[in-house]
Wavefront OBJ file of the C-alpha trace (Angstrom):
o trace
v 125.391 128.775 65.869
v 126.155 131.004 62.939
v 123.187 130.367 60.569
v 120.119 132.620 60.605
v 117.337 131.083 62.658
v 114.331 130.696 60.305
v 111.189 128.595 60.205
v 111.769 125.030 58.903
v 110.223 123.817 55.645
v 106.669 122.495 55.885
v 107.833 118.996 54.911
v 110.091 118.860 57.974
v 107.400 120.249 60.280
v 104.771 117.753 59.150
v 107.165 114.765 59.313
v 108.291 115.703 62.830
v 104.664 116.159 63.904
v 103.880 112.609 62.714
v 106.779 111.188 64.696
v 105.709 113.173 67.752
v 102.287 111.591 67.447
v 103.594 108.023 67.842
v 102.300 106.534 71.114
v 104.786 105.086 73.650
v 106.736 102.862 73.568
v 106.982 103.480 69.819
v 107.791 101.041 66.995
v 110.085 98.068 67.559
v 112.522 99.530 65.043
v 112.246 103.294 64.855
v 114.596 103.525 61.872
v 112.350 101.389 59.653
v 109.072 103.006 60.701
v 107.203 104.904 57.932
v 107.267 108.121 59.983
v 111.035 108.013 60.438
v 111.648 107.121 56.782
v 109.409 110.000 55.687
v 111.405 112.504 57.746
v 114.732 111.072 56.576
v 113.721 111.309 52.920
v 112.450 114.863 53.386
v 115.781 115.890 54.871
v 117.746 114.197 52.101
v 115.643 115.993 49.501
v 115.976 119.405 51.151
v 119.630 119.050 52.200
v 121.436 116.640 49.833
v 124.750 117.351 51.586
v 123.597 115.599 54.771
v 123.979 112.164 53.169
v 121.976 109.425 54.875
v 121.365 110.587 58.454
v 120.028 107.418 60.057
v 121.862 107.104 63.380
v 122.440 110.864 63.366
v 118.732 111.512 62.992
v 117.959 109.031 65.757
v 120.392 110.846 68.059
v 118.848 114.203 67.194
v 115.288 112.987 67.802
v 116.227 111.625 71.222
v 117.910 114.915 72.133
v 114.789 116.803 71.036
v 112.595 114.583 73.197
v 110.807 112.185 70.828
v 107.817 111.386 73.080
v 107.596 107.671 72.341
v 111.211 107.287 73.443
v 110.753 108.885 76.847
v 109.562 107.176 80.036
v 106.063 108.213 81.112
v 107.406 110.220 84.046
v 109.619 112.270 81.684
v 107.100 113.067 78.942
v 107.077 116.694 80.104
v 110.680 117.065 78.862
v 109.695 116.616 75.219
v 109.953 119.764 73.121
v 106.842 120.827 71.183
v 106.963 119.418 67.632
v 107.271 122.855 65.989
v 110.257 123.693 68.224
v 111.810 120.272 67.582
v 111.451 120.808 63.816
v 112.986 124.272 64.072
v 116.016 122.984 65.986
v 116.449 120.023 63.646
v 116.389 122.301 60.585
v 118.856 124.696 62.203
v 121.157 121.846 63.254
v 121.363 120.645 59.654
v 122.248 124.064 58.253
v 124.886 125.305 60.675
v 128.571 124.917 59.854
v 129.965 125.794 63.285
v 128.938 124.833 66.785
v 130.150 125.488 70.290
v 131.618 122.921 72.620
v 132.157 123.371 76.334
v 134.721 121.404 78.340
v 134.004 121.299 82.079
v 136.995 120.452 84.276
v 136.470 120.199 88.056
v 139.296 121.618 90.166
v 139.571 118.847 92.722
v 141.433 119.685 95.969
v 141.513 123.421 95.092
v 141.628 126.045 97.816
v 139.533 129.188 97.276
v 140.773 130.723 94.032
v 139.808 134.056 92.475
v 137.566 134.056 89.444
v 139.616 134.251 86.224
v 138.824 134.855 82.561
v 141.385 134.308 79.828
v 141.024 133.412 76.170
v 138.208 130.868 75.793
v 138.387 129.835 79.459
v 136.744 130.792 82.707
v 137.714 129.642 86.203
v 135.219 130.163 89.020
v 132.534 128.666 91.169
v 129.206 127.991 89.488
v 125.867 127.743 91.207
v 123.839 124.566 90.778
v 121.500 126.372 88.382
v 124.421 127.682 86.338
v 125.829 124.167 86.042
v 122.458 122.825 84.942
v 122.356 125.484 82.247
v 125.909 124.686 81.131
v 125.206 120.992 80.695
v 121.676 121.585 79.340
v 120.150 119.347 82.011
v 116.762 118.978 80.256
v 118.453 118.056 76.965
v 120.685 115.570 78.795
v 117.648 113.955 80.410
v 115.880 113.750 77.024
v 118.868 112.103 75.316
v 119.799 109.837 78.228
v 116.647 109.085 80.265
v 117.618 108.397 83.853
v 120.926 110.260 83.582
v 121.494 112.750 86.370
v 124.039 115.551 86.589
v 124.237 116.153 90.355
v 124.551 119.904 90.114
v 124.084 120.642 93.829
v 127.078 118.536 94.823
v 129.211 119.618 91.874
v 128.522 123.262 92.786
v 130.672 122.777 95.895
v 133.750 122.675 93.665
v 135.436 125.254 91.470
v 135.533 124.680 87.729
v 137.610 125.455 84.699
v 135.267 125.806 81.723
v 136.773 126.101 78.245
v 134.613 127.041 75.263
v 135.606 125.869 71.810
v 134.291 126.736 68.351
v 134.039 123.578 66.244
v 133.835 123.440 62.461
v 131.125 121.030 61.295
v 132.873 119.939 58.129
v 131.685 116.309 58.270
v 128.144 115.081 57.518
v 125.829 114.421 60.491
v 126.219 110.644 60.297
v 130.017 110.926 60.595
v 129.635 113.166 63.640
v 127.092 110.852 65.250
v 128.942 107.559 64.647
v 132.572 108.349 63.738
v 133.573 104.689 63.815
v 131.481 104.006 60.697
v 133.625 106.488 58.777
v 136.972 105.337 60.113
v 139.687 103.989 57.833
v 139.853 100.396 59.043
v 143.193 99.869 57.286
v 145.052 102.273 59.537
v 147.411 101.230 62.338
v 145.125 101.483 65.381
v 147.903 100.652 67.846
v 150.262 103.380 66.678
v 151.480 105.860 69.258
v 150.688 109.514 68.673
v 153.690 110.943 70.558
v 152.210 114.283 71.575
v 148.564 113.375 71.987
v 147.195 114.813 75.220
v 145.006 113.237 77.854
v 142.415 115.985 77.536
v 141.083 118.003 74.574
v 143.707 120.391 73.206
v 141.723 123.483 74.241
v 141.735 122.260 77.847
v 145.432 121.398 77.833
v 146.230 124.858 76.456
v 144.313 126.417 79.349
v 146.062 124.100 81.829
v 149.474 124.995 80.379
v 148.690 128.663 81.006
v 147.536 128.055 84.601
v 150.531 125.839 85.352
v 152.852 128.773 84.748
v 151.732 130.078 88.155
v 154.097 129.181 91.032
v 151.800 126.625 92.676
v 154.766 124.880 94.287
v 155.659 128.124 96.100
v 152.089 128.713 97.217
v 151.420 125.196 98.480
v 151.357 124.866 102.268
v 151.615 121.085 102.001
v 154.110 120.301 99.223
v 154.812 116.963 100.895
v 151.243 116.025 99.966
v 151.119 117.756 96.576
v 152.696 120.855 95.049
v 149.772 121.302 92.715
v 147.085 123.847 93.468
v 144.403 121.540 92.093
v 143.833 118.272 90.295
v 141.764 117.673 87.159
v 140.636 114.025 87.295
v 138.415 114.255 84.204
v 136.848 116.583 81.660
v 133.152 116.495 80.812
v 132.330 117.811 77.337
v 129.025 119.340 76.266
v 128.477 119.601 72.519
v 126.028 122.020 70.891
v 125.960 119.816 67.782
v 122.549 118.150 67.754
v 123.953 115.031 66.094
v 126.548 114.222 68.756
v 125.272 111.910 71.472
v 125.789 113.465 74.910
v 128.255 111.867 77.286
v 126.911 110.163 80.384
v 127.460 112.556 83.293
v 130.249 111.736 85.769
v 129.647 111.092 89.442
v 130.591 113.532 92.220
v 132.045 110.502 93.998
v 134.967 110.694 91.572
v 136.094 113.864 93.391
v 137.642 114.183 96.853
v 135.333 114.509 99.849
v 135.872 114.375 103.600
v 133.354 113.776 106.419
v 131.954 116.759 108.281
v 129.939 116.830 111.515
v 127.367 119.620 111.881
v 125.005 120.535 114.711
v 121.407 121.157 113.651
v 118.893 123.584 115.213
v 117.937 120.982 117.809
v 121.492 120.348 118.914
v 121.758 117.009 117.123
v 124.939 115.972 115.320
v 124.363 115.601 111.591
v 126.869 113.851 109.344
v 127.736 115.633 106.106
v 130.707 115.928 103.788
v 132.689 118.656 102.072
v 135.372 118.860 99.393
v 138.936 118.133 100.497
v 141.158 121.192 100.138
v 144.938 121.452 99.868
v 145.591 124.892 101.408
v 147.558 127.589 99.614
v 149.378 130.607 100.961
v 147.323 133.799 101.140
v 149.370 135.410 98.388
v 147.979 132.943 95.838
v 144.614 134.685 95.645
v 146.112 138.106 94.941
v 148.871 136.868 92.639
v 146.544 134.812 90.447
v 144.930 138.025 89.227
v 148.020 138.337 86.989
v 146.757 135.321 85.025
v 144.490 137.510 82.945
v 143.694 138.161 79.289
v 146.889 140.117 78.671
v 148.993 137.277 80.087
v 147.062 134.750 77.998
v 147.732 136.711 74.820
v 151.423 136.933 75.729
v 151.638 133.162 76.135
v 149.737 132.569 72.874
v 152.167 134.853 70.996
v 155.157 133.073 72.506
v 153.834 129.669 71.473
v 153.858 130.818 67.841
v 157.611 131.467 68.125
v 160.257 129.087 66.743
v 161.324 128.549 70.366
v 158.136 126.543 70.901
v 158.561 124.285 67.876
v 159.518 121.471 70.244
v 156.989 119.789 72.601
v 157.688 122.058 75.575
v 154.008 122.494 76.486
v 153.370 118.763 76.068
v 155.938 117.653 78.654
v 155.227 120.596 80.958
v 151.579 119.514 81.149
v 152.512 115.805 81.340
v 154.442 116.490 84.535
v 151.274 117.919 86.074
v 149.110 115.036 84.876
v 151.504 112.261 85.920
v 152.617 111.036 89.341
v 155.721 109.418 90.714
v 158.880 109.087 88.665
v 156.986 109.864 85.443
v 156.175 113.291 86.849
v 159.845 113.884 87.706
v 161.078 112.705 84.302
v 158.537 114.896 82.507
v 159.837 117.977 84.351
v 163.378 117.242 83.189
v 162.208 116.425 79.667
v 160.280 119.720 79.494
v 163.558 121.553 80.195
v 165.377 119.566 77.508
v 162.555 120.261 75.050
v 162.824 123.957 75.881
v 166.569 124.432 75.393
v 167.913 121.244 73.814
v 169.059 120.788 70.196
v 170.149 117.698 68.194
v 173.795 118.808 68.392
v 173.724 118.212 72.156
v 173.770 114.496 71.441
v 175.628 114.441 68.123
v 179.186 115.815 68.166
v 179.309 115.864 64.375
v 176.751 118.684 64.375
v 178.731 120.922 66.723
v 181.111 123.748 65.966
v 184.748 122.830 66.660
v 185.135 124.769 69.948
v 182.116 122.916 71.350
v 183.214 119.362 70.455
v 184.252 118.400 73.963
v 181.293 119.950 75.766
v 178.820 117.334 76.995
v 175.070 117.510 76.472
v 174.278 118.150 80.140
v 176.720 121.052 80.332
v 175.350 122.544 77.136
v 171.760 122.468 78.373
v 172.808 123.773 81.792
v 174.606 126.680 80.108
v 171.459 127.605 78.182
v 169.391 127.388 81.362
v 171.794 129.831 83.008
v 171.649 132.236 80.075
v 167.893 132.010 79.629
v 167.090 132.607 83.293
v 170.084 134.825 84.062
v 170.862 132.633 87.077
v 173.835 130.275 87.287
v 172.362 128.538 90.338
v 169.478 127.216 88.222
v 172.000 125.590 85.883
v 173.544 123.873 88.914
v 170.082 122.680 89.939
v 169.547 121.230 86.497
v 172.807 119.277 86.667
v 171.876 117.976 90.116
v 168.458 116.814 88.946
v 169.863 115.365 85.728
v 172.145 113.118 87.787
v 169.061 111.784 89.601
v 167.349 111.245 86.256
v 170.386 109.434 84.807
v 170.690 107.161 87.823
v 167.128 106.019 87.263
v 167.380 105.550 83.485
v 170.775 103.865 83.438
v 170.179 101.442 86.274
v 172.643 102.849 88.768
v 171.880 102.488 92.444
v 169.519 105.211 93.619
v 167.223 105.903 96.511
v 163.836 107.541 96.551
v 163.424 110.918 94.903
v 162.822 113.245 97.830
v 159.970 115.740 98.114
v 162.564 118.504 97.900
v 163.910 117.141 94.600
v 160.410 116.615 93.259
v 159.389 120.206 94.030
v 162.756 121.499 92.804
v 162.232 119.791 89.443
v 158.792 121.366 89.101
v 160.106 124.796 90.123
v 163.016 124.645 87.695
v 160.840 123.489 84.792
v 158.376 126.292 85.454
v 161.091 128.959 85.599
v 162.705 127.713 82.391
v 159.385 127.640 80.514
v 158.400 131.067 81.842
v 161.792 132.466 80.780
v 161.388 130.852 77.357
v 158.069 132.693 76.963
v 159.780 135.984 77.810
v 162.572 135.216 75.344
v 160.064 134.338 72.620
v 158.161 137.587 73.099
v 161.349 139.662 73.200
v 162.967 138.171 70.085
v 162.188 139.831 66.766
v 163.575 137.136 64.466
v 165.969 134.210 64.224
v 165.636 130.456 63.973
v 165.404 128.337 67.082
v 168.884 126.951 66.446
v 170.402 130.437 66.157
v 168.700 131.660 69.318
v 169.809 128.635 71.325
v 173.335 128.938 69.972
v 173.441 132.507 71.277
v 172.139 131.305 74.633
v 174.880 128.670 74.766
v 177.557 131.283 74.152
v 176.190 133.542 76.884
v 175.740 130.669 79.277
v 179.324 129.476 78.895
v 180.493 132.966 79.803
v 178.490 132.706 83.060
v 180.254 129.485 84.066
l 1 2 3 4 5 6 7 8 9 10 11 12 13 14 15 16 17 18 19 20 21 22 23 24 25 26 27 28 29 30 31 32 33 34 35 36 37 38 39 40 41 42 43 44 45 46 47 48 49 50 51 52 53 54 55 56 57 58 59 60 61 62 63 64 65 66 67 68 69 70 71 72 73 74 75 76 77 78 79 80 81 82 83 84 85 86 87 88 89 90 91 92 93 94 95 96 97 98 99 100 101 102 103 104 105 106 107 108 109 110 111 112 113 114 115 116 117 118 119 120 121 122 123 124 125 126 127 128 129 130 131 132 133 134 135 136 137 138 139 140 141 142 143 144 145 146 147 148 149 150 151 152 153 154 155 156 157 158 159 160 161 162 163 164 165 166 167 168 169 170 171 172 173 174 175 176 177 178 179 180 181 182 183 184 185 186 187 188 189 190 191 192 193 194 195 196 197 198 199 200 201 202 203 204 205 206 207 208 209 210 211 212 213 214 215 216 217 218 219 220 221 222 223 224 225 226 227 228 229 230 231 232 233 234 235 236 237 238 239 240 241 242 243 244 245 246 247 248 249 250 251 252 253 254 255 256 257 258 259 260 261 262 263 264 265 266 267 268 269 270 271 272 273 274 275 276 277 278 279 280 281 282 283 284 285 286 287 288 289 290 291 292 293 294 295 296 297 298 299 300 301 302 303 304 305 306 307 308 309 310 311 312 313 314 315 316 317 318 319 320 321 322 323 324 325 326 327 328 329 330 331 332 333 334 335 336 337 338 339 340 341 342 343 344 345 346 347 348 349 350 351 352 353 354 355 356 357 358 359 360 361 362 363 364 365 366 367 368 369 370 371 372 373 374 375 376 377 378 379 380 381 382 383 384 385 386 387 388 389 390 391 392 393 394 395 396 397 398 399 400 401 402 403 404 405 406 407 408 409 410 411 412 413 414 415 416 417 418 419 420 421 422 423 424 425 426 427 428 429 430 431 432 433 434 435 436 437 438 439 440 441
C-alpha cells in the first residue's frame, strides 16, 4: 500500500472499540445496529469520497475479525481493536493495492525456480503458502474455510503479483453488481477475453514459448509441461471479500505405498507427474528477466496488434480439436492480413495467389525455413477438412504436436522480428515477408 501508515482518527478508534465490545453472536442485523451506524457515519464524515460503505464496511469488519461474528473456537483470530481501526483507516486512504494470483502447476515435473516480471515459479513451503494467502485473515473472513497448505505445498506454483488501482469507492469494490449498468448486453461475447486474469495469461504466454513439446517424454499423453486448472486470487484490498479456497482434490494425485518404521505398509498419495527430458531444467533458466523484457517489448510492436497471444494461450488451455484449431489460428493471427481473403486488396501480381500459399510464404520467410511452410500447408488441409465437412479421420498425436511446435516457432520468430524491426506498419512488414517467402518457394 502506498499511503503513509499513521494512527487513525479518535472517532474511528472509539467506534471500532464499541463494535469490538459487542457480545457474540451480535445483533440480528449488524448493519442497522447503533454501533455499526456510528462507525459508518464517522467514516463518511472523515472520508466523504468513500460514499456509503455498508456492505464494504461489513466485509472489512469480518476480515479484521469482528469478535461477535466469529465462532467461539476462533475468537483468538480477532485483531485487537486498535489494530483493526488502524487497518480500516489505512484501507480507506490507499489508492493502490496488491493482488496475488496463485496458479498450481498440476502434472509438472521438477522445474527450476524462475523469476520474471511480476511472476515467480517455484515450490513454496506450507508456511510460505499460508503467508501468501493470509491464512488468519482468510479464517476471519470465512470462518470454517481451510487452505490446505501442507497438501498444496507438494505442488509447484506460478504466483503473479499485480498492482491494482483503487479508483472505485469501497462499496463498488465490495459488491460490483450493485454498480453494474443493468441496461448492457450481458450475453455479448468479448472475443479476446481470457479464462484467467490478464496478468496470469501474460505470464503463461511467456512460459509457453518454451519448447515443452520437445521436452515431453510422453507427448501421447500431453505435450504440455504442466496444467493450470484454476487460479486462486488473494486481494490486499480490505473491501474485497476473499474467495473460498480451492480443494487439493482438484489437482492430480496417485496412490503411493510406503513402509513405516515397523515394516507396515502405509497408503499415501503423491502428485502425478508427466516427466520431461533432463534438458528442460537447464534450458528453462533462459526464461529469465531479460527474456521477459524482450517479449514485453515485442508485444508493443505493430506485429502484435492482432490476437496472437490470445490464440497461442487458447491452444494451451483447450483440448481436442479446439486446441488444434487454436494453434492454426495463432499462426494466421501472426502472419495473416485481410488481403489474404480479399483479392480486391491485393497488388496485381498477387491476385492469383491463394490465402494458404500467402501465409505459408510468410511462415517460410519469418522462420527462414521452407519446410515449416510445408508443415503449415499440411496442417491447414487437416483444419479445412474439419471446418468444411469433408471426410476426415482422427487428428493424430504427431499432427497435434506438430501444430503446437509450428505455432510456437512462428510466434517465437515473430518476437524476434518485432525486436529487430526499427519501424514500419504491420502491413508493410508482412508484405516484405511475403515477397521474401515467395522467393524461397
